C-alpha positions in Angstrom: -191.3 -13.5 143.0 -187.8 -14.1 141.8 -186.6 -13.8 138.2 -186.9 -16.7 135.7 -184.4 -17.9 133.2 -183.8 -20.9 131.1 -181.8 -23.8 132.5 -180.0 -26.4 130.4 -180.5 -29.5 132.6 -183.3 -29.7 135.2 -183.1 -32.1 138.1 -185.8 -33.8 140.2 -187.1 -31.3 142.7 -186.2 -28.1 140.8 -188.9 -25.4 140.8 -189.9 -24.4 137.3 -192.5 -22.3 135.5 -194.1 -23.3 132.3 -193.5 -20.6 129.7 -196.2 -18.5 128.1 -198.0 -20.2 125.2 -196.7 -17.7 122.7 -193.1 -18.5 123.6 -193.7 -22.2 123.4 -195.4 -21.8 119.9 -192.2 -20.3 118.6 -190.4 -23.6 119.4 -192.8 -25.8 117.4 -192.7 -27.0 113.9 -195.7 -27.1 111.5 -197.0 -30.3 113.2 -197.0 -28.6 116.6 -194.0 -30.6 117.8 -190.4 -30.1 119.0 -188.0 -32.9 118.2 -191.1 -35.0 117.3 -192.8 -34.5 120.7 -196.2 -32.7 120.5 -197.3 -29.8 122.6 -200.9 -30.8 123.2 -203.9 -28.5 123.7 -204.4 -30.0 127.2 -201.0 -28.5 128.2 -202.2 -24.9 127.7 -203.9 -24.7 131.1 -200.5 -25.2 132.7 -198.8 -22.2 130.9 -197.6 -19.6 133.4 -197.9 -22.0 136.4 -195.2 -23.3 138.6 -194.4 -26.9 139.5 -191.6 -29.1 140.9 -189.8 -31.4 138.6 -190.9 -35.0 139.3 -188.3 -36.8 137.1 -185.8 -36.1 134.4 -186.9 -38.7 131.8 -183.5 -40.2 131.1 -185.2 -43.3 129.7 -188.7 -44.6 129.3 -190.4 -47.8 128.2 -192.8 -48.2 125.4 -196.3 -49.5 126.1 -196.1 -52.0 123.3 -199.4 -53.9 124.0 -201.0 -52.7 120.7 -198.0 -52.3 118.5 -198.0 -55.7 117.0 -194.4 -55.6 116.0 -191.5 -53.5 117.1 -187.9 -54.1 116.1 -186.1 -51.8 118.4 -185.5 -51.7 122.2 -188.6 -51.0 124.3 -186.4 -48.9 126.6 -185.7 -45.6 124.8 -184.6 -42.0 125.3 -186.0 -38.8 124.1 -184.2 -37.0 121.3 -181.7 -34.5 122.8 -182.4 -36.0 126.3 -184.1 -32.9 127.4 -187.5 -34.0 128.7 -188.9 -33.9 132.3 -192.2 -34.7 134.0 -193.8 -32.3 136.5 -195.3 -33.3 139.9 -199.0 -33.8 139.7 -199.4 -33.0 136.0 -201.2 -35.6 134.0 -203.1 -35.3 130.7 -206.8 -34.9 131.4 -207.6 -36.0 127.8 -210.3 -33.5 127.2 -209.2 -32.5 123.7 -208.7 -36.2 122.8 -212.3 -37.3 123.2 -212.0 -38.1 126.9 -209.0 -40.4 126.8 -208.8 -41.8 130.3 -205.2 -43.1 130.2 -203.9 -40.2 132.5 -200.4 -40.0 131.0 -197.8 -38.0 132.8 -197.2 -35.0 130.5 -193.7 -34.7 128.9 -192.1 -31.3 128.9 -189.2 -30.2 126.8 -186.8 -28.0 128.7 -187.4 -25.3 126.1 -191.0 -25.0 127.4 -189.9 -24.3 131.0 -188.1 -21.7 133.0 -186.2 -21.9 136.3 -187.8 -20.0 139.2 -184.9 -18.5 141.2 -184.7 -16.7 144.5 -187.5 -18.9 145.9 -186.7 -18.0 149.5 -187.2 -14.3 148.9 -190.9 -14.0 149.7 -191.8 -16.7 147.2 -194.5 -19.3 147.8 -194.9 -22.2 145.5 -198.2 -22.1 143.7 -200.0 -20.7 140.7 -198.7 -17.8 138.6 -201.0 -15.9 136.4 -202.1 -18.3 133.7 -202.2 -17.6 130.0 -205.5 -17.4 128.2 -205.7 -19.9 125.4 -206.5 -18.2 122.1 -208.1 -19.5 118.9 -204.6 -19.3 117.4 -203.4 -22.0 119.9 -205.9 -24.5 118.7 -205.1 -23.8 115.1 -201.4 -24.7 115.8 -201.9 -27.7 118.0 -203.2 -30.9 116.4 -205.3 -33.7 118.0 -205.8 -35.8 114.9 -203.7 -37.0 111.9 -204.8 -36.7 108.3 -205.8 -40.4 108.5 -208.2 -39.6 111.4 -206.1 -41.2 114.2 -205.4 -39.4 117.4 -202.3 -37.3 117.7 -200.7 -36.9 121.1 -197.5 -37.5 123.0 -198.4 -41.2 123.5 -199.2 -41.8 119.8 -195.9 -40.1 118.8 -193.8 -41.6 121.5 -191.7 -43.8 119.1 -191.1 -40.9 116.8 -189.9 -38.6 119.6 -187.6 -41.2 121.1 -184.6 -43.3 119.9 -183.2 -46.7 120.5 -180.9 -47.3 123.5 -178.1 -50.0 123.3 -177.3 -52.2 126.2 -174.2 -50.1 127.0 -176.2 -46.9 126.9 -178.8 -48.4 129.3 -176.1 -49.1 131.8 -174.9 -45.5 131.6 -178.5 -44.3 132.1 -178.4 -45.8 135.6 -175.8 -43.2 136.5 -177.7 -40.5 134.6 -180.8 -41.2 136.7 -178.9 -40.9 139.9 -177.2 -37.7 138.8 -180.6 -36.3 137.8 -182.0 -36.9 141.3 -184.6 -39.4 140.2 -183.3 -42.1 142.5 -180.6 -42.6 145.1 -177.5 -44.8 144.4 -178.9 -47.4 146.8 -182.3 -47.3 145.2 -180.7 -47.9 141.8 -178.7 -50.9 143.2 -182.0 -52.4 144.5 -183.7 -51.7 141.2 -181.0 -53.5 139.2 -181.2 -56.5 141.6 -184.9 -56.6 141.2 -184.5 -56.7 137.4 -181.9 -59.5 137.7 -184.1 -61.6 140.0 -187.1 -61.3 137.7 -185.1 -61.9 134.6 -183.9 -65.2 136.1 -187.3 -66.1 137.4 -188.9 -65.7 133.9 -186.3 -67.8 132.3 -186.3 -70.6 134.8 -189.9 -70.6 136.0 -192.0 -68.5 133.6 -194.6 -65.8 134.3 -194.7 -64.6 137.9 -198.5 -65.1 138.0 -200.1 -67.6 135.7 -203.4 -69.4 135.9 -205.0 -72.4 134.2 -208.1 -70.7 132.8 -208.8 -71.1 129.0 -211.6 -68.6 129.0 -210.7 -66.1 131.7 -213.6 -64.8 133.9 -214.9 -61.3 134.4 -216.7 -59.5 137.2 -218.7 -56.3 137.0 -218.3 -54.0 140.0 -219.2 -50.7 138.3 -216.5 -48.9 140.2 -216.5 -45.1 140.0 -213.8 -42.4 140.8 -213.3 -41.8 144.5 -214.4 -45.3 145.6 -212.0 -47.2 147.8 -210.9 -50.7 146.8 -208.7 -53.5 148.0 -206.4 -55.3 145.6 -207.0 -59.1 146.0 -204.2 -61.4 147.0 -201.8 -62.8 144.3 -203.4 -66.3 144.9 -206.9 -64.9 144.2 -205.8 -63.0 141.1 -203.9 -66.0 139.7 -207.3 -67.9 139.5 -208.5 -65.3 137.0 -205.5 -65.7 134.6 -204.6 -67.9 131.7 -201.2 -69.7 131.3 -199.7 -66.4 129.9 -200.7 -64.4 133.0 -203.5 -62.6 131.2 -207.2 -61.9 131.9 -209.1 -61.3 128.7 -205.8 -60.1 127.1 -204.7 -57.8 129.9 -201.5 -58.9 131.5 -201.1 -58.9 135.3 -197.5 -57.7 135.5 -194.9 -58.2 138.2 -195.0 -54.4 138.8 -198.6 -54.9 140.1 -197.7 -57.6 142.5 -196.5 -55.3 145.4 -199.9 -53.6 145.5 -201.7 -56.9 146.4 -203.5 -56.5 149.7 -203.3 -52.7 149.6 -206.3 -50.3 149.6 -206.5 -47.4 147.1 -208.9 -44.9 145.6 -210.2 -45.3 142.1 -208.8 -42.5 140.0 -210.9 -43.2 136.9 -212.4 -45.9 134.7 -210.4 -47.1 131.7 -213.2 -47.3 129.2 -211.4 -45.3 126.5 -207.7 -44.8 126.0 -205.4 -44.0 123.1 -203.0 -46.8 122.2 -199.3 -46.0 122.4 -197.6 -45.6 119.0 -200.8 -46.2 116.9 -203.2 -43.3 117.8 -206.1 -45.7 117.9 -208.8 -45.3 120.5 -209.1 -48.6 122.4 -211.7 -49.7 124.9 -211.6 -51.8 128.1 -214.5 -53.3 129.9 -214.7 -53.6 133.7 -211.3 -52.0 134.2 -210.2 -49.0 136.3 -207.1 -47.0 137.1 -206.1 -46.4 140.8 -204.7 -43.2 142.2 -200.9 -42.9 142.4 -200.5 -46.6 141.6 -197.7 -46.4 139.0 -195.4 -48.7 137.1 -191.6 -48.1 137.4 -190.8 -51.1 135.1 -188.1 -52.2 137.5 -189.0 -55.9 136.9 -188.5 -55.9 133.2 -186.6 -52.8 132.1 -182.9 -52.5 133.2 -182.7 -49.3 135.2 -186.4 -48.8 135.2 -188.7 -46.2 133.6 -189.3 -42.6 134.6 -192.6 -41.8 132.9 -194.8 -42.9 135.9 -197.4 -44.7 133.9 -200.6 -45.6 135.7 -201.5 -49.3 135.8 -204.7 -50.9 134.6 -206.8 -53.1 136.9 -209.5 -55.5 136.0 -212.4 -55.2 138.5 -212.2 -58.9 139.2 -208.7 -58.2 140.7 -210.3 -55.8 143.2 -212.9 -55.8 145.9 -214.9 -52.8 147.0 -214.2 -51.5 150.5 -217.1 -49.9 152.4 -215.5 -46.8 153.9 -215.7 -46.4 157.7 -214.1 -43.9 160.1 -212.1 -46.5 162.0 -210.9 -48.5 159.0 -209.9 -45.4 157.1 -207.6 -44.2 159.8 -206.1 -47.5 161.2 -204.4 -49.0 158.2 -201.2 -47.5 156.7 -202.5 -48.3 153.2 -205.7 -46.3 154.0 -203.8 -43.4 155.4 -202.0 -43.3 152.0 -205.4 -43.4 150.3 -206.8 -40.5 152.4 -203.9 -38.0 151.8 
């Protein structure tokens, strides 16, 4: 294996190794954070392992559903602009009482090293992992003194800062330079934002129903099952005039997935609310594998945190797997990979 050294600015696709736990602990303050961003106990299992950079998080949106009131921009940047996500790395939630949100884990560049000379006999994969010690769990917090949960999502607002309109325009270039998206892809993303901005102002919600008391359906879906997302027309019949089903918004980012088939990643019974640290609970709601929000419809320039979307079971139908059906449809080939 080649040598490893720190790199100032990682780009999408770079091969990196997560530093040893003891090295990372030296970067943390008394709260177990760096620039307000916690290093969580769930991250220990990744120490000493190698990954590809998924995105440089040049900007990210706040999930403000449970904030109540927020006076700053919902599109923000991390302090020092030195945070990335790693391909395939999501929080398992085990140290936070089984939170099922599945957030992409944020990594400060100080917690990573570049893997060089990859072509010299190197194979991408696992390095020898650190063994978590009792000391680690004494440093890393999972609760606040008030009893609320303490994680990267609960502290997101404290670890990020407001972006002005001018800064958000510059972030479009930053995302291209970081390798997150092509120039053409960014142009398309901006056009999508402009179209939806105009649509909401002139027409209103992209999907809105007439229900006063929105219906529910119990499918009891479990991880690994294959489902089909219903058509936009079918989903609209489950919504109120604000585009919500029992409080959960069916967003424009979900619309492209209508008609597609996907595997259930997990249920969404328990999840920690962004910015508050409260454990919230959904009923009859699941998360689908690799079905993510890029916020292109409502955040200028998009978002690079790869949040998973929530799906009411009434928006889905169970698919009975069969050998012919699983191989003939492009959507199902994506499911099976």
